[in-house]
N, CA, C and O atoms as CSV, one atom per row, in Angstrom:
chain,resi,resn,atom,element,x,y,z
A,1,MET,N,N,1.036,-0.966,0.227
A,1,MET,CA,C,-0.551,-0.369,-0.202
A,1,MET,C,C,1.016,1.208,-0.036
A,1,MET,O,O,0.662,2.320,0.356
A,2,LYS,N,N,1.913,1.050,-0.251
A,2,LYS,CA,C,3.225,2.143,-0.065
A,2,LYS,C,C,2.675,2.860,-1.130
A,2,LYS,O,O,2.667,4.034,-0.759
A,3,ILE,N,N,1.965,2.736,-2.853
A,3,ILE,CA,C,1.932,3.364,-3.787
A,3,ILE,C,C,0.853,3.881,-3.468
A,3,ILE,O,O,0.452,4.578,-4.400
A,4,LEU,N,N,0.196,3.890,-2.638
A,4,LEU,CA,C,-1.266,4.589,-2.480
A,4,LEU,C,C,-0.742,5.852,-1.762
A,4,LEU,O,O,-1.289,6.947,-1.893
A,5,LYS,N,N,0.107,5.684,-1.165
A,5,LYS,CA,C,0.481,6.561,-0.311
A,5,LYS,C,C,1.285,8.457,-1.014
A,5,LYS,O,O,1.105,9.640,-0.724
A,6,GLU,N,N,2.243,7.598,-2.110
A,6,GLU,CA,C,2.343,8.115,-3.197
A,6,GLU,C,C,2.508,8.615,-4.564
A,6,GLU,O,O,3.412,8.935,-5.336
A,7,ILE,N,N,0.958,8.522,-4.507
A,7,ILE,CA,C,0.489,9.151,-5.288
A,7,ILE,C,C,0.255,10.514,-5.424
A,7,ILE,O,O,-0.939,10.736,-5.223
A,8,GLY,N,N,0.815,11.413,-5.653
A,8,GLY,CA,C,0.233,12.796,-6.549
A,8,GLY,C,C,1.853,12.939,-5.314
A,8,GLY,O,O,1.795,14.049,-4.785
A,9,ARG,N,N,2.550,12.501,-5.039
A,9,ARG,CA,C,3.949,12.640,-4.427
A,9,ARG,C,C,4.768,12.672,-5.689
A,9,ARG,O,O,5.028,13.680,-6.347
A,10,SER,N,N,5.097,11.581,-5.910
A,10,SER,CA,C,5.846,11.189,-7.056
A,10,SER,C,C,5.759,10.623,-8.221
A,10,SER,O,O,5.369,9.522,-8.609
A,11,PRO,N,N,6.341,11.891,-8.900
A,11,PRO,CA,C,6.330,11.674,-10.155
A,11,PRO,C,C,6.607,10.761,-10.858
A,11,PRO,O,O,6.074,10.584,-11.953
A,12,HIS,N,N,7.634,9.889,-10.279
A,12,HIS,CA,C,7.821,8.496,-11.164
A,12,HIS,C,C,5.800,7.430,-10.949
A,12,HIS,O,O,5.343,6.810,-11.909
A,13,VAL,N,N,5.325,7.481,-10.096
A,13,VAL,CA,C,3.887,6.425,-9.176
A,13,VAL,C,C,2.815,7.221,-10.129
A,13,VAL,O,O,1.621,6.973,-10.292
A,14,ASP,N,N,3.452,8.039,-10.585
A,14,ASP,CA,C,1.969,9.260,-11.498
A,14,ASP,C,C,2.292,8.371,-13.105
A,14,ASP,O,O,1.518,7.649,-13.734
A,15,TRP,N,N,3.993,8.834,-13.488
A,15,TRP,CA,C,3.041,8.574,-14.342
A,15,TRP,C,C,2.864,6.865,-14.958
A,15,TRP,O,O,2.098,6.717,-15.910
A,16,ILE,N,N,3.612,5.575,-14.368
A,16,ILE,CA,C,3.618,4.277,-13.902
A,16,ILE,C,C,2.032,4.321,-14.552
A,16,ILE,O,O,1.689,3.748,-15.586
A,17,ILE,N,N,1.039,5.269,-13.547
A,17,ILE,CA,C,-0.230,4.940,-12.719
A,17,ILE,C,C,-1.029,5.641,-14.869
A,17,ILE,O,O,-1.570,4.960,-15.739
A,18,ILE,N,N,-0.799,6.650,-14.861
A,18,ILE,CA,C,-0.862,7.621,-15.947
A,18,ILE,C,C,-0.733,6.698,-17.207
A,18,ILE,O,O,-1.628,6.708,-18.053
A,19,ILE,N,N,0.636,5.711,-17.371
A,19,ILE,CA,C,0.081,5.050,-18.433
A,19,ILE,C,C,0.207,3.586,-18.403
A,19,ILE,O,O,0.822,2.791,-19.114
A,20,PHE,N,N,-0.739,3.428,-17.125
A,20,PHE,CA,C,-0.929,2.048,-17.418
A,20,PHE,C,C,-2.556,2.091,-17.646
A,20,PHE,O,O,-3.113,1.235,-18.335
A,21,SER,N,N,-3.406,3.364,-16.888
A,21,SER,CA,C,-4.590,3.709,-17.316
A,21,SER,C,C,-4.763,3.836,-18.529
A,21,SER,O,O,-5.371,2.913,-19.072
A,22,THR,N,N,-4.256,5.125,-19.485
A,22,THR,CA,C,-3.996,4.620,-20.481
A,22,THR,C,C,-4.158,3.328,-21.839
A,22,THR,O,O,-4.888,3.015,-22.780
A,23,SER,N,N,-2.772,2.867,-21.041
A,23,SER,CA,C,-2.989,1.358,-22.287
A,23,SER,C,C,-4.175,0.418,-21.312
A,23,SER,O,O,-4.640,-0.504,-21.981
A,24,ILE,N,N,-4.600,0.472,-20.218
A,24,ILE,CA,C,-5.854,-0.334,-20.480
A,24,ILE,C,C,-7.154,0.513,-21.667
A,24,ILE,O,O,-7.976,-0.112,-22.337
A,25,LEU,N,N,-7.004,1.967,-21.636
A,25,LEU,CA,C,-8.767,2.397,-21.976
A,25,LEU,C,C,-8.090,2.121,-23.197
A,25,LEU,O,O,-8.685,1.121,-23.598
A,26,ALA,N,N,-7.006,2.457,-24.229
A,26,ALA,CA,C,-6.185,1.782,-25.694
A,26,ALA,C,C,-7.239,1.144,-26.231
A,26,ALA,O,O,-8.177,1.525,-26.931
A,27,ILE,N,N,-6.642,-0.813,-25.381
A,27,ILE,CA,C,-7.053,-1.563,-25.111
A,27,ILE,C,C,-8.535,-2.270,-25.546
A,27,ILE,O,O,-8.926,-3.105,-26.363
A,28,ALA,N,N,-9.232,-1.231,-24.265
A,28,ALA,CA,C,-10.523,-1.256,-23.837
A,28,ALA,C,C,-11.351,-1.248,-25.292
A,28,ALA,O,O,-12.077,-2.062,-25.862
A,29,LEU,N,N,-10.817,0.225,-25.622
A,29,LEU,CA,C,-10.712,0.891,-26.817
A,29,LEU,C,C,-11.351,-0.593,-28.614
A,29,LEU,O,O,-12.400,-0.916,-29.172
A,30,ALA,N,N,-10.267,-0.838,-28.691
A,30,ALA,CA,C,-9.276,-1.229,-29.252
A,30,ALA,C,C,-10.659,-2.673,-29.748
A,30,ALA,O,O,-11.464,-2.651,-30.679
A,31,ILE,N,N,-10.470,-3.577,-28.861
A,31,ILE,CA,C,-11.787,-4.528,-28.941
A,31,ILE,C,C,-12.875,-4.461,-29.048
A,31,ILE,O,O,-13.452,-5.264,-29.781
A,32,THR,N,N,-13.723,-3.269,-28.210
A,32,THR,CA,C,-14.731,-2.734,-29.161
A,32,THR,C,C,-14.407,-2.098,-29.955
A,32,THR,O,O,-15.399,-2.562,-30.517
A,33,GLY,N,N,-13.865,-1.247,-30.857
A,33,GLY,CA,C,-13.639,-1.303,-32.491
A,33,GLY,C,C,-14.629,-2.600,-33.041
A,33,GLY,O,O,-15.744,-2.623,-33.562
A,34,ILE,N,N,-13.189,-4.157,-32.479
A,34,ILE,CA,C,-13.010,-4.856,-33.445
A,34,ILE,C,C,-13.994,-5.043,-33.479
A,34,ILE,O,O,-14.475,-4.787,-34.582
A,35,TYR,N,N,-15.225,-5.703,-32.184
A,35,TYR,CA,C,-16.072,-6.171,-32.481
A,35,TYR,C,C,-17.422,-5.404,-33.095
A,35,TYR,O,O,-18.394,-5.855,-33.701
A,36,LEU,N,N,-17.078,-4.097,-32.691
A,36,LEU,CA,C,-18.982,-4.040,-33.522
A,36,LEU,C,C,-17.553,-3.399,-35.141
A,36,LEU,O,O,-18.031,-2.384,-35.649
A,37,TYR,N,N,-16.533,-3.686,-35.659
A,37,TYR,CA,C,-15.790,-4.091,-36.608
A,37,TYR,C,C,-16.446,-5.632,-37.139
A,37,TYR,O,O,-16.493,-6.081,-38.284
A,38,ASN,N,N,-16.783,-6.062,-36.221
A,38,ASN,CA,C,-16.679,-7.923,-36.409
A,38,ASN,C,C,-18.241,-8.156,-37.825
A,38,ASN,O,O,-18.595,-8.625,-38.907
A,39,ALA,N,N,-18.792,-6.934,-35.942
A,39,ALA,CA,C,-20.604,-6.920,-36.660
A,39,ALA,C,C,-21.343,-6.683,-37.022
A,39,ALA,O,O,-22.545,-6.907,-36.885
A,40,VAL,N,N,-20.323,-5.780,-37.985
A,40,VAL,CA,C,-21.161,-5.103,-38.821
A,40,VAL,C,C,-20.858,-5.908,-40.181
A,40,VAL,O,O,-21.717,-6.342,-40.949
A,41,ASN,N,N,-19.740,-5.998,-40.296
A,41,ASN,CA,C,-19.406,-7.074,-41.118
A,41,ASN,C,C,-20.044,-8.685,-41.314
A,41,ASN,O,O,-19.940,-9.401,-42.310
A,42,GLN,N,N,-20.588,-8.924,-40.289
A,42,GLN,CA,C,-21.607,-10.064,-39.787
A,42,GLN,C,C,-22.612,-10.233,-41.038
A,42,GLN,O,O,-22.783,-10.972,-42.008
A,43,GLY,N,N,-23.586,-8.254,-39.965
A,43,GLY,CA,C,-24.859,-8.550,-40.567
A,43,GLY,C,C,-25.866,-8.301,-39.475
A,43,GLY,O,O,-27.030,-7.915,-39.571
A,44,ASP,N,N,-25.172,-8.601,-38.445
A,44,ASP,CA,C,-25.912,-8.163,-37.311
A,44,ASP,C,C,-26.474,-6.771,-36.693
A,44,ASP,O,O,-27.587,-6.589,-36.200
A,45,GLU,N,N,-25.295,-5.725,-36.865
A,45,GLU,CA,C,-25.581,-4.131,-36.721
A,45,GLU,C,C,-25.403,-3.869,-37.682
A,45,GLU,O,O,-24.453,-4.395,-38.262
A,46,ASP,N,N,-26.054,-3.119,-38.207
A,46,ASP,CA,C,-26.720,-2.318,-39.188
A,46,ASP,C,C,-26.276,-0.346,-39.564
A,46,ASP,O,O,-26.786,0.514,-40.283
A,47,GLY,N,N,-24.344,-0.409,-38.020
A,47,GLY,CA,C,-24.161,0.810,-38.527
A,47,GLY,C,C,-25.414,1.422,-37.626
A,47,GLY,O,O,-25.013,1.063,-36.518
A,48,SER,N,N,-26.721,2.138,-37.356
A,48,SER,CA,C,-27.420,3.176,-37.260
A,48,SER,C,C,-27.064,2.848,-35.283
A,48,SER,O,O,-27.429,1.851,-34.661
A,49,SER,N,N,-26.136,4.251,-34.625
A,49,SER,CA,C,-27.323,3.406,-33.330
A,49,SER,C,C,-28.951,4.159,-33.774
A,49,SER,O,O,-29.740,3.213,-33.759
A,50,ALA,N,N,-29.534,5.147,-34.060
A,50,ALA,CA,C,-30.371,4.959,-32.848
A,50,ALA,C,C,-31.346,5.128,-33.850
A,50,ALA,O,O,-31.330,5.612,-34.981
A,51,LYS,N,N,-32.480,4.426,-32.898
A,51,LYS,CA,C,-33.712,4.051,-34.111
A,51,LYS,C,C,-34.972,4.607,-34.470
A,51,LYS,O,O,-35.888,4.837,-33.680
A,52,THR,N,N,-34.979,4.844,-35.876
A,52,THR,CA,C,-36.070,5.585,-36.168
A,52,THR,C,C,-37.929,4.914,-35.826
A,52,THR,O,O,-38.520,4.151,-36.590
A,53,VAL,N,N,-38.473,5.445,-34.571
A,53,VAL,CA,C,-39.874,4.991,-35.271
A,53,VAL,C,C,-40.427,5.133,-36.388
A,53,VAL,O,O,-40.811,4.160,-37.036
A,54,ASN,N,N,-40.542,6.212,-36.747
A,54,ASN,CA,C,-41.734,6.493,-38.164
A,54,ASN,C,C,-40.336,7.635,-38.883
A,54,ASN,O,O,-39.883,8.771,-39.026
A,55,SER,N,N,-40.274,6.898,-39.007
A,55,SER,CA,C,-39.661,7.521,-41.089
A,55,SER,C,C,-40.106,8.589,-41.896
A,55,SER,O,O,-39.532,9.467,-42.541
A,56,SER,N,N,-41.330,8.268,-41.681
A,56,SER,CA,C,-42.253,8.916,-42.470
A,56,SER,C,C,-43.186,9.746,-42.459
A,56,SER,O,O,-44.350,9.485,-42.763
A,57,ARG,N,N,-42.648,11.106,-42.015
A,57,ARG,CA,C,-42.694,12.581,-41.782
A,57,ARG,C,C,-43.578,13.386,-42.687
A,57,ARG,O,O,-43.290,14.060,-43.676
A,58,ILE,N,N,-45.132,13.064,-41.896
A,58,ILE,CA,C,-45.647,14.827,-43.136
A,58,ILE,C,C,-45.142,15.568,-42.501
A,58,ILE,O,O,-44.744,15.665,-41.340
A,59,LEU,N,N,-45.207,16.609,-44.121
A,59,LEU,CA,C,-44.260,17.889,-43.542
A,59,LEU,C,C,-46.247,18.204,-43.779
A,59,LEU,O,O,-47.114,17.893,-44.595
A,60,ASP,N,N,-46.126,19.095,-42.318
A,60,ASP,CA,C,-47.441,19.905,-42.396
A,60,ASP,C,C,-47.424,21.975,-43.436
A,60,ASP,O,O,-46.884,23.040,-43.138
A,61,GLN,N,N,-48.139,21.619,-44.376
A,61,GLN,CA,C,-47.685,23.232,-45.492
A,61,GLN,C,C,-48.103,24.500,-44.440
A,61,GLN,O,O,-48.036,25.549,-45.081
A,62,LYS,N,N,-48.588,24.793,-42.770
A,62,LYS,CA,C,-49.734,25.602,-42.409
A,62,LYS,C,C,-48.117,26.506,-41.744
A,62,LYS,O,O,-47.951,27.726,-41.728
A,63,LYS,N,N,-46.913,25.206,-41.154
A,63,LYS,CA,C,-46.495,25.836,-40.073
A,63,LYS,C,C,-45.552,25.695,-40.723
A,63,LYS,O,O,-44.609,26.171,-40.090
A,64,LEU,N,N,-45.001,25.034,-42.302
A,64,LEU,CA,C,-44.097,25.602,-43.166
A,64,LEU,C,C,-43.808,27.019,-43.030
A,64,LEU,O,O,-42.918,27.699,-42.520
A,65,SER,N,N,-45.755,27.378,-44.193
A,65,SER,CA,C,-45.613,28.050,-43.767
A,65,SER,C,C,-45.520,29.442,-42.772
A,65,SER,O,O,-44.800,30.405,-43.039
A,66,ALA,N,N,-45.967,29.391,-42.162
A,66,ALA,CA,C,-46.192,30.650,-41.318
A,66,ALA,C,C,-44.033,30.465,-40.635
A,66,ALA,O,O,-43.549,31.172,-39.751
A,67,LEU,N,N,-43.341,29.466,-41.335
A,67,LEU,CA,C,-41.923,29.231,-40.276
A,67,LEU,C,C,-41.788,30.526,-41.023
A,67,LEU,O,O,-41.810,31.633,-40.485
A,68,LEU,N,N,-41.615,30.246,-42.589
A,68,LEU,CA,C,-41.256,31.370,-43.509
A,68,LEU,C,C,-41.416,32.400,-42.592
A,68,LEU,O,O,-40.849,32.826,-41.586
A,69,GLU,N,N,-42.787,32.761,-43.571
A,69,GLU,CA,C,-42.847,34.382,-42.549
A,69,GLU,C,C,-42.678,34.430,-41.536
A,69,GLU,O,O,-42.637,35.614,-41.199
A,70,ARG,N,N,-42.551,33.858,-40.828
A,70,ARG,CA,C,-41.407,34.357,-39.757
A,70,ARG,C,C,-40.020,34.839,-39.381
A,70,ARG,O,O,-39.655,35.419,-38.358
A,71,PHE,N,N,-39.286,34.434,-40.521
A,71,PHE,CA,C,-38.022,34.084,-40.456
A,71,PHE,C,C,-37.992,35.530,-42.037
A,71,PHE,O,O,-37.305,36.543,-41.904
A,72,SER,N,N,-38.672,35.331,-43.078
A,72,SER,CA,C,-38.755,36.979,-43.238
A,72,SER,C,C,-38.916,37.731,-42.870
A,72,SER,O,O,-38.002,38.530,-43.077
A,73,VAL,N,N,-39.976,38.244,-42.095
A,73,VAL,CA,C,-40.053,39.641,-40.987
A,73,VAL,C,C,-38.525,39.801,-40.819
A,73,VAL,O,O,-37.752,40.570,-41.390
A,74,LYS,N,N,-38.261,38.660,-39.677
A,74,LYS,CA,C,-37.173,39.014,-38.881
A,74,LYS,C,C,-36.535,39.435,-39.753
A,74,LYS,O,O,-36.431,40.633,-39.493
A,75,GLU,N,N,-35.770,39.138,-41.083
A,75,GLU,CA,C,-34.575,39.019,-42.146
A,75,GLU,C,C,-35.259,40.570,-42.619
A,75,GLU,O,O,-34.461,41.506,-42.592
A,76,ALA,N,N,-36.472,40.834,-42.983
A,76,ALA,CA,C,-37.099,42.643,-43.134
A,76,ALA,C,C,-36.029,43.102,-42.372
A,76,ALA,O,O,-34.831,43.009,-42.639
A,77,ALA,N,N,-36.675,43.712,-41.193
A,77,ALA,CA,C,-36.059,43.587,-39.361
A,77,ALA,C,C,-35.042,44.165,-39.491
A,77,ALA,O,O,-34.860,45.376,-39.372
A,78,SER,N,N,-33.838,42.873,-39.897
A,78,SER,CA,C,-32.704,43.428,-39.780
A,78,SER,C,C,-31.871,43.780,-40.683
A,78,SER,O,O,-30.693,43.951,-40.366
A,79,GLU,N,N,-32.374,43.996,-42.228
A,79,GLU,CA,C,-31.737,44.126,-43.586
A,79,GLU,C,C,-32.210,45.959,-42.414
A,79,GLU,O,O,-31.245,46.314,-41.737
A,80,LYS,N,N,-33.381,46.803,-42.279
A,80,LYS,CA,C,-33.662,47.900,-41.903
A,80,LYS,C,C,-32.780,48.479,-40.444
A,80,LYS,O,O,-32.615,49.564,-39.886
A,81,VAL,N,N,-32.415,47.265,-40.265
A,81,VAL,CA,C,-31.138,48.354,-39.251
A,81,VAL,C,C,-29.761,48.457,-40.022
A,81,VAL,O,O,-29.141,49.494,-40.261
A,82,ARG,N,N,-29.396,47.100,-40.376
A,82,ARG,CA,C,-28.376,47.909,-41.136
A,82,ARG,C,C,-28.898,48.919,-42.273
A,82,ARG,O,O,-28.330,50.007,-42.173
A,83,GLU,N,N,-29.644,48.868,-43.122
A,83,GLU,CA,C,-28.728,50.376,-43.716
A,83,GLU,C,C,-30.098,51.877,-42.658
A,83,GLU,O,O,-30.484,53.033,-42.830
A,84,GLY,N,N,-30.217,51.141,-42.010
A,84,GLY,CA,C,-30.339,52.973,-41.002
A,84,GLY,C,C,-29.063,53.399,-40.460
A,84,GLY,O,O,-28.590,54.522,-40.281
A,85,TYR,N,N,-28.609,52.203,-40.236
A,85,TYR,CA,C,-27.546,52.439,-39.585
A,85,TYR,C,C,-26.380,53.764,-38.487
A,85,TYR,O,O,-25.182,53.577,-38.273
A,86,ALA,N,N,-26.895,54.540,-38.168
A,86,ALA,CA,C,-26.633,56.353,-37.555
A,86,ALA,C,C,-26.060,55.959,-36.423
A,86,ALA,O,O,-26.577,56.234,-35.340
A,87,GLY,N,N,-24.354,54.919,-36.568
A,87,GLY,CA,C,-23.899,55.246,-35.335
A,87,GLY,C,C,-22.255,56.000,-35.765
A,87,GLY,O,O,-21.825,56.529,-36.790
A,88,ALA,N,N,-21.692,55.729,-34.461
A,88,ALA,CA,C,-20.458,56.576,-34.261
A,88,ALA,C,C,-19.371,55.969,-35.686
A,88,ALA,O,O,-19.099,54.777,-35.831
A,89,SER,N,N,-18.998,56.807,-36.389
A,89,SER,CA,C,-17.690,56.538,-37.918
A,89,SER,C,C,-16.743,56.100,-37.340
A,89,SER,O,O,-16.685,55.845,-36.137
A,90,ASP,N,N,-15.625,55.924,-38.410
A,90,ASP,CA,C,-14.819,54.644,-37.430
A,90,ASP,C,C,-13.601,55.483,-37.343
A,90,ASP,O,O,-12.887,55.538,-38.344
A,91,PRO,N,N,-13.249,56.182,-36.219
A,91,PRO,CA,C,-12.079,57.612,-36.133
A,91,PRO,C,C,-10.747,57.832,-37.167
A,91,PRO,O,O,-10.077,58.812,-37.492
A,92,SER,N,N,-10.730,56.259,-37.537
A,92,SER,CA,C,-9.439,56.513,-38.069
A,92,SER,C,C,-9.384,56.712,-39.553
A,92,SER,O,O,-8.587,56.272,-40.382
A,93,ARG,N,N,-10.624,57.628,-39.702
A,93,ARG,CA,C,-10.926,57.985,-41.497
A,93,ARG,C,C,-11.387,59.174,-41.218
A,93,ARG,O,O,-11.769,59.915,-42.123
């Protein structure tokens, strides 16, 4: 249990812990990658993690028109502000 007391005090022990934990993580990720690669190749996994319940969504034209109108109003207001800018002029000119 001497190693537990040396954590944070001895750089040698700290580096051993960092290298050991990084190696374990790299090995775990490699094994997971190999497993998923083989699963996709064999057809067990389709490659997508998200399952869509209803892939055929119907577009609501009324909501789309309202959204486009709202964006048009915002764009017009933004253009009006840009054209009528009367702030301080650039002092370097």
